[in-house]
N, C-alpha and C positions, 0 to 999 in steps of 0.2 A: 778343840785342838786334836783330841784323840780321834774324833769323827773324821776330821780332815786327813789325818795321817792314815787312818784305815781306808779312806776313799782312794788316796794315792797308791797305797799298797795293792788294793783291789784292781785299780786301773793298770798298774804295772804288771800284775799277774795276768790280767786279761790280754794285754799287749804281748807278753811273753808267750802265752798259750797260742795266740793267733800266729805268732812268728813260727813257733814249733809246728803248728798244723800246716802252714804254708811250706815249710822245709820238708815235712814228711810227704806232702803232695808232690813237690818237685822231685824228690828222691824216687818216689814211686813212678813218676813219669819217665825219669831217666832210666830206671831199671826196666820198665816196660819197653822202651825204645831199644835199649841194648839187648834185651832178650830177643828182639826181632831183627837183630843185626849180627852177621857173622863175618869174620875177616876172610878175604879172598887169598888163596894160596898162590895166585898168579899175578905177575907184575902187570901193571897197566889195566887191571880189572877192578871195577868198583867193589866195595864190600857188599855182601849179600843182604838183601832185604826180604822180609817175610812175603811169600807169594800165596799164602793161604795154606791151612793145615800145617804140615811139617816141611813144606817146600820153601826154598830160598831162591831168589833170582839175582843174577850178577850181570853187569853190563861192561862191554869193552868196545874199543874201536881199533881196527888194524891201522897202524901208523902209515903204511905204504899205500894201501888201497882205499882206506877210509871206510871199509866195510864195517857195519855195526853188528856186533855179536851179542846175543842174549843167551845166558846159560841158566837153566833151571836145575837145581840139585835137590835130591831127596836122600836122606840118610836112613839106613835100616834101623829096625827096632832092636836088633841083636848084634852080637859080635860072632865072628867065626873062630874056629879053634886055634888057629895059629897066631892071631893077633888080638888080644883082649883090649887094646887101646885104640884100634882103628875100625870104625864101622864101615861095612860095605855101603856103596852109594851108587846112585844112578844120576847121570848127567845128561840132560837133554839140551842140545845146542842148536841154535838157529842163527842164520846170517841174513841180514837185509830182509827180515820179515818172512823168511822161508826156512822150513825145516832142513837141517843139515845132517845130524846124526845123533844117536843116543848110545852112550857107553855105560856098561855095567862094570864097576870096579869093586871086586870082592874084598880087596885089602889083604889078600893072601896070594901066594904063588899058586897058579892054576896047574892042574894036571895037564898032560899032553893033549893036543887036539886028537879027536877020535873020528873025524869024518872030513871029507873034502867038500868045499863049497862048489857052486855052479862053475866057477872059473878055476877050480882046483886049489883055491886058497884054503889054509887050515881053518877048521871050525871045531867047536865043541858042541855036542848035543846037550841041551839043557831041558829040564822039565819046568814049566811055569804054571803057577796057579793064579788065576785072576778071578777074585770072588769065589764062586763055586765051580768054575770051569778049569780043566787041566789040559795042557797041550805040550807037545815037544817041538823044539826049534833048534836049528843049527845056526849058532852065532859065530861070527868071525873071531878067531883067536888072535889077539894082538900081543905079541912078545911075552906071553905067559902071565900077563898082568891084567888085561882088560878083555872084555867080550863086547863086540859091537852088536847091539840089539837091532832087530828089524823094526821097520816103521809101523807095521801092523800091531805088534806087541806094545810099542810105545803108545799108540792110540788107545789100546785097551787099558794100559797102565793109568793114563791121566784121568780116566773116568771111573777107576776102580775104588773099592773100599779096602780090599785085601789084595796084596801082591806078594808072591813068594817065588824065589828062584832056587832050584836045586842044581848045583854045579858039581863037578868032580875036582876036588882039591888033591894035593899030593898024598893026603892021608885018607882019601875016600870021599864019599858024598858029603856035601855041606849045603845047608839051606839058609838063605838070607831072607828075612821077613821084613816087609815094608807096609806102611800105612799111608797110602797116597791120597786118601779122602781129604777134601777141603781145598784143593788147588784151585786158584782163580782161573777158570777155563777161558774167560774173556781175555785175560792177559796173555794166555798161551795162544789163543786165536790171533790176537793182534801181533804178537812177536814172531810167531812161527807158521801162521796159516794152518794150524793143526787142530783137529777136533777129535773128541773121543769116539770110540766105537764099542759095541757090545763084544764081550769076549767069546772066542770060539773054543771048541773043545775037540780033543781027539776021540772022545767017546761017541 
């Protein structure tokens, strides 16, 4: 009788342990998926999925034209001085499998533009580090909130391990630091017809 009772207790314990193990695995899987998903701040855009490394990719479709958009986003490793709650970010946007533009959003108010572009548009001169190469660029200044990156620097970015941008904020120079390594370049090629290139330097 005692042996039978012990057997049933042992069987119940084994079943409970197995259930707990399954529950732990399910929770771990859910956490892993959620860790690779971020909410989109834009209406009618899908939530972001991991695109390799620290990158996320978002999808949307224009309701009027049917144009399919893909947006790759990379958050910086640091915060700038004015906002300790919002990381700078780079957004690479493509439409119908063609590269459209790349925006650098510092998350702070930019200083005033300090040079004119080719068409007279306001620009800010920035210094960029791509791995061990340094160069200066004039990026279009958009309402004091964004800078529009050039395509060449975007191509250097997607193939880099280290990417840093020095901008002029309202309180002086600020440096946003990024870790772009690990991006799924095949996905970028398919969505944007964009390939990486080796960094150039002013030196």
